[in-house]
C-alpha positions in Angstrom: -48.1 -32.1 36.6 -45.6 -33.2 33.9 -46.1 -36.4 32.1 -43.1 -38.3 33.5 -44.2 -37.6 37.1 -47.8 -38.6 36.4 -46.6 -41.9 34.9 -44.5 -42.7 38.0 -47.5 -42.1 40.3 -49.7 -44.2 38.0 -47.1 -47.1 38.1 -46.8 -46.9 41.8 -50.5 -47.2 42.3 -50.7 -50.0 39.8 -47.9 -51.9 41.5 -49.9 -51.9 44.8 -52.9 -53.6 43.2 -50.7 -56.0 41.2 -49.1 -57.2 44.4 -52.4 -58.1 46.1 -52.8 -61.9 46.7 -55.3 -63.6 44.4 -55.3 -67.1 45.9 -55.7 -69.8 43.3 -57.6 -67.6 40.8 -56.2 -67.0 37.4 -57.0 -64.2 34.9 -57.2 -65.2 31.2 -57.2 -62.5 28.6 -59.0 -63.5 25.4 -57.5 -61.9 22.3 -59.1 -61.9 18.9 -58.8 -60.3 15.5 -61.4 -57.6 14.7 -63.6 -57.5 11.7 -61.3 -55.0 9.9 -58.6 -57.8 9.8 -56.1 -55.3 11.3 -57.0 -54.4 14.8 -57.3 -56.6 17.9 -59.8 -56.8 20.7 -59.6 -58.4 24.2 -61.4 -59.0 27.4 -60.5 -60.9 30.6 -62.1 -63.8 32.4 -61.4 -65.1 35.9 -60.9 -68.8 36.3 -60.8 -70.7 39.6 -57.4 -72.1 38.9 -54.5 -72.0 36.4 -55.3 -73.8 33.2 -52.9 -76.7 32.5 -53.5 -76.3 28.7 -55.7 -74.8 26.0 -58.4 -77.4 26.6 -58.9 -76.0 30.2 -59.9 -72.6 28.9 -63.6 -72.3 28.1 -65.2 -70.7 25.0 -66.6 -67.2 25.6 -68.8 -64.7 23.9 -68.3 -61.3 22.3 -70.3 -58.9 20.2 -69.3 -57.8 16.7 -69.4 -54.2 15.5 -72.9 -54.9 14.0 -74.1 -56.3 17.4 -74.0 -59.9 16.2 -73.0 -62.5 18.8 -69.6 -64.1 18.3 -68.1 -67.2 19.9 -64.4 -67.0 21.0 -62.7 -70.3 20.8 -59.2 -70.5 22.5 -56.6 -71.9 20.1 -53.2 -70.8 21.5 -52.1 -70.0 25.1 -49.3 -67.7 26.2 -48.0 -66.4 29.6 -49.2 -62.9 30.5 -46.3 -60.5 30.7 -48.5 -57.8 32.1 -50.2 -59.4 35.1 -47.6 -62.2 35.3 -47.9 -65.9 36.2 -50.2 -67.7 36.6 -52.2 -65.5 34.4 -52.5 -66.1 30.6 -53.1 -64.6 27.2 -55.1 -66.7 24.8 -55.5 -66.2 21.1 -59.0 -67.0 19.9 -60.6 -68.2 16.7 -63.9 -66.4 16.1 -67.1 -68.2 15.1 -70.3 -66.5 14.0 -73.8 -67.2 15.4 -74.0 -70.3 13.1 -70.8 -71.6 14.8 -68.8 -71.4 11.6 -65.6 -69.4 11.3 -66.4 -65.7 10.8 -65.8 -64.4 7.3 -63.1 -62.0 8.6 -60.9 -64.6 10.1 -58.7 -66.9 8.0 -57.0 -69.0 10.7 -59.2 -72.1 10.2 -58.6 -72.0 6.4 -54.9 -71.6 7.1 -54.9 -74.7 9.3 -56.6 -76.7 6.6 -54.0 -75.6 4.0 -51.1 -76.4 6.4 -52.4 -79.9 6.9 -52.3 -80.6 3.2 -48.5 -79.7 3.0 -47.4 -81.2 6.3 -44.8 -83.5 4.6 -43.0 -80.4 3.3 -42.4 -79.0 6.8 -43.0 -75.4 5.8 -41.2 -72.8 7.9 -42.2 -69.1 8.1 -40.7 -66.0 9.6 -41.9 -62.4 9.5 -40.1 -59.1 9.8 -42.8 -56.8 11.3 -42.1 -53.1 10.8 -44.1 -50.5 12.7 -44.1 -46.7 13.4 -44.4 -45.0 16.8 -46.7 -42.0 17.0 -47.6 -39.6 19.8 -51.2 -39.6 21.0 -51.9 -36.7 18.6 -50.8 -39.1 15.8 -47.7 -37.1 15.0 -44.4 -39.0 14.7 -43.2 -40.0 18.2 -40.8 -37.5 19.8 -39.8 -35.7 16.5 -38.2 -32.4 17.7 -37.5 -29.5 15.4 -34.5 -30.3 13.2 -34.9 -34.0 13.6 -32.9 -36.1 11.2 -35.7 -38.2 9.9 -34.0 -40.6 7.5 -31.3 -42.4 9.4 -30.7 -45.8 7.8 -31.4 -49.0 9.7 -29.9 -50.0 13.0 -28.4 -46.6 13.9 -27.7 -45.5 17.5 -27.7 -42.1 19.2 -30.2 -39.9 20.9 -30.4 -37.4 18.1 -31.8 -40.0 15.6 -33.2 -43.0 17.7 -36.5 -42.5 19.5 -38.6 -45.2 21.1 -35.9 -47.7 22.1 -37.5 -48.3 25.5 -40.8 -49.3 23.8 -39.1 -51.7 21.5 -36.9 -53.2 24.2 -39.8 -53.7 26.6 -41.9 -55.2 23.8 -39.1 -57.7 23.1 -38.8 -58.7 26.8 -42.5 -59.0 27.2 -42.7 -61.3 24.1 -39.9 -63.5 25.5 -41.7 -63.8 28.8 -45.0 -64.7 27.0 -43.3 -67.5 25.0 -43.5 -65.7 21.7 -40.9 -66.8 19.1 -39.4 -63.4 18.7 -35.9 -63.6 17.4 -34.8 -60.0 17.3 -35.6 -56.3 16.9 -34.0 -53.1 15.5 -34.6 -49.5 14.6 -35.6 -49.0 11.0 -34.6 -46.4 8.4 -36.8 -43.6 9.7 -36.7 -42.1 13.2 -39.4 -43.7 15.3 -39.7 -46.6 12.9 -38.9 -50.1 14.4 -39.0 -53.7 13.4 -39.2 -57.0 15.2 -38.8 -60.5 13.8 -40.9 -63.6 14.5 -39.7 -67.2 13.7 -38.7 -69.5 12.3 -42.0 -71.2 13.0 -43.6 -74.3 11.6 -46.8 -73.8 9.7 -49.7 -72.0 11.4 -47.5 -71.1 14.4 -46.1 -68.0 12.7 -49.5 -66.4 12.4 -50.5 -67.2 16.0 -47.2 -65.8 17.4 -47.3 -62.7 15.2 -50.8 -61.7 16.1 -50.1 -62.1 19.8 -46.8 -60.2 19.4 -48.8 -57.3 17.8 -51.2 -57.4 20.8 -48.3 -57.2 23.3 -46.9 -54.3 21.3 -50.1 -52.3 21.6 -50.3 -53.1 25.3 -46.7 -52.0 25.9 -47.5 -48.8 24.0 -50.4 -48.2 26.4 -47.9 -48.1 29.2 -45.8 -45.5 27.4 -48.7 -43.4 26.2 -47.7 -43.8 22.5 -49.3 -45.4 19.5 -47.8 -48.2 17.4 -49.3 -48.1 13.9 -48.9 -50.7 11.1 -50.1 -48.2 8.5 -47.7 -48.7 5.6 -47.1 -44.9 5.3 -48.3 -43.0 8.3 -46.2 -40.0 7.7 -47.0 -38.2 4.4 -44.0 -38.1 2.1 -41.6 -40.3 4.0 -39.7 -42.7 1.7 -39.5 -45.8 3.8 -43.0 -47.3 4.2 -43.5 -50.1 6.6 -43.6 -53.7 5.4 -44.1 -57.2 6.7 -41.4 -59.2 4.8 -42.0 -63.0 5.0 -39.3 -65.6 5.0 -40.3 -69.1 3.7 -38.7 -72.5 3.3 -39.5 -76.2 3.0 -37.6 -79.2 4.1 -36.3 -79.6 0.5 -35.2 -75.9 0.3 -33.3 -76.2 3.6 -31.5 -79.4 2.4 -28.4 -79.7 0.3 -29.1 -78.5 -3.2 -32.2 -76.7 -2.0 -31.5 -73.6 -4.1 -33.1 -75.4 -7.1 -36.4 -75.6 -5.2 -36.2 -72.0 -4.1 -35.8 -70.9 -7.7 -38.7 -73.0 -8.8 -40.9 -71.5 -6.0 -40.0 -68.0 -7.1 -40.9 -68.7 -10.7 -44.4 -69.9 -9.5 -44.7 -66.7 -7.4 -43.8 -64.5 -10.5 -46.8 -66.0 -12.3 -49.3 -65.1 -9.5 -48.0 -61.6 -8.7 -51.4 -59.9 -9.0 -53.1 -62.4 -6.8 -50.6 -62.2 -4.0 -50.7 -58.4 -4.0 -54.5 -58.6 -3.6 -54.1 -60.6 -0.4 -50.9 -59.0 1.0 -52.7 -56.2 2.7 -56.2 -56.1 4.2 -57.6 -53.7 1.6 -57.2 -55.8 -1.5 -53.9 -54.2 -2.5 -54.7 -50.6 -1.9 -52.1 -50.2 0.8 -49.4 -51.8 -1.3 -50.2 -49.4 -4.1 -49.1 -46.6 -1.7 -46.1 -48.6 -0.5 -44.6 -50.4 -3.5 -43.5 -47.4 -5.6 -39.9 -48.5 -6.6 -38.5 -45.8 -4.3 -35.6 -46.4 -1.8 -35.9 -50.0 -0.9 -39.3 -51.1 -2.3 -40.1 -52.9 -5.5 -42.7 -52.1 -8.1 -46.4 -52.9 -7.5 -47.0 -53.5 -11.2 -44.0 -55.8 -12.0 -42.6 -58.9 -10.3 -38.8 -59.0 -9.7 -36.3 -61.2 -7.9 -32.6 -61.1 -7.3 -29.8 -62.3 -5.0 -29.0 -60.1 -2.0 -31.1 -57.1 -3.4 -33.6 -55.2 -1.3 -35.5 -53.4 -4.0 -37.2 -56.5 -5.5 -40.4 -58.5 -4.9 -38.5 -61.6 -3.7 -35.0 -61.8 -2.4 -32.6 -64.8 -2.2 -30.2 -63.9 0.7 -26.5 -63.9 -0.3 -25.7 -66.5 2.3 -28.4 -68.8 0.9 -27.0 -68.4 -2.7 -23.5 -69.2 -1.5 -24.5 -72.2 0.5 -26.9 -73.5 -2.1 -29.8 -74.0 0.3 -31.9 -72.2 2.9 -34.9 -69.9 2.4 -36.2 -66.9 0.4 -37.8 -63.6 1.4 -41.1 -62.3 -0.1 -40.8 -58.5 0.5 -44.3 -57.6 -0.8 -46.5 -58.1 2.2 -47.6 -54.9 3.9 -47.0 -54.2 7.6 -50.7 -54.5 8.3 -51.1 -57.8 6.4 -53.0 -60.7 7.9 -50.2 -63.4 8.2 -52.7 -66.2 7.7 -53.7 -64.7 4.4 -50.1 -64.4 3.3 -49.2 -68.0 4.3 -52.3 -69.4 2.5 -51.3 -67.6 -0.7 -47.6 -68.7 -0.5 -48.5 -72.4 0.2 -51.2 -72.5 -2.5 -48.8 -71.0 -5.1 -45.5 -72.7 -4.1 -46.7 -76.1 -3.0 -50.3 -76.8 -4.2 -50.2 -75.7 -7.8 -52.6 -72.8 -7.7 -53.6 -71.4 -11.1 -51.5 -68.6 -12.6 -53.0 -65.1 -12.7 -53.9 -65.2 -16.4 -55.4 -68.7 -16.1 -57.4 -67.7 -13.0 -58.6 -64.5 -14.7 -59.8 -66.5 -17.8 -61.6 -69.1 -15.6 -63.4 -66.3 -13.7 -64.5 -64.6 -16.9 -65.8 -67.8 -18.4 
């Protein structure tokens, strides 16, 4: 039986069960970040009625990869685009057996940092790039003679593959209540991007992680893989990033360009630190990615410019002309932990964290 016919039969059977009446019961899918800081896990609990808010969803338990008990604490609730209303998706904080945040999750620390800078009203957005693979982990639907490098935002069957996946993901996120503001094909065939934001403070991390979960679930339906690996195809020149847009109330106000430029100067003095937390492997992924080829900057040297894409930090042309707005840090890898990125940006730009050289000297002494 061919794949398309089998998929239609599977969907027909699934639709039958999805249409069965459930009374007042509500299914809540708990989603949490795994110990590797990249992948996600989930499991589903049945509640007697639809929760009115996050406080109505109880804590639950899970087991870590080393068989240690974990506590799942619901922190953000979304509508479930897979089993539909009244069912929910809930993002969870993870506590270890001592009831303190697990070492592998940075959400609680990010919340603390955001509380310190509340008066600045920090906004974040993220451009999440990803690559679609077949189940054999080869590039999705790459036929012989495929034109691999296409440039962003192209159209046409000979160069664009996976549009149904990206479109369904976008619609599922909108249903869930994710602050997804767009999507587009990227520079390589089967490479895509979606954008989250603008979001206030911790919200960007919560919405991005749930958008990633929804992406993987949509890919299950299409029998494809979405990978956030920065360079899943050996030799291709457009690795995947997670560019982050950032602004404060002052930056967004008249004359805000001055504050943007001041923040970029601070970022330039902590380049090494940021690269160490901008991917989940201490910078190893960005060493592969930031090679000064095509539209990436250098791993070793910080750079910034107006309207340029091959720099560490970009000031958009529109922002430069208007004199206020935001800037884009193009260094975070596609598989970054957004909480880690936001912590670093806030500490550097708003909380006066020590420069790389000063931090190194302090550690050595």
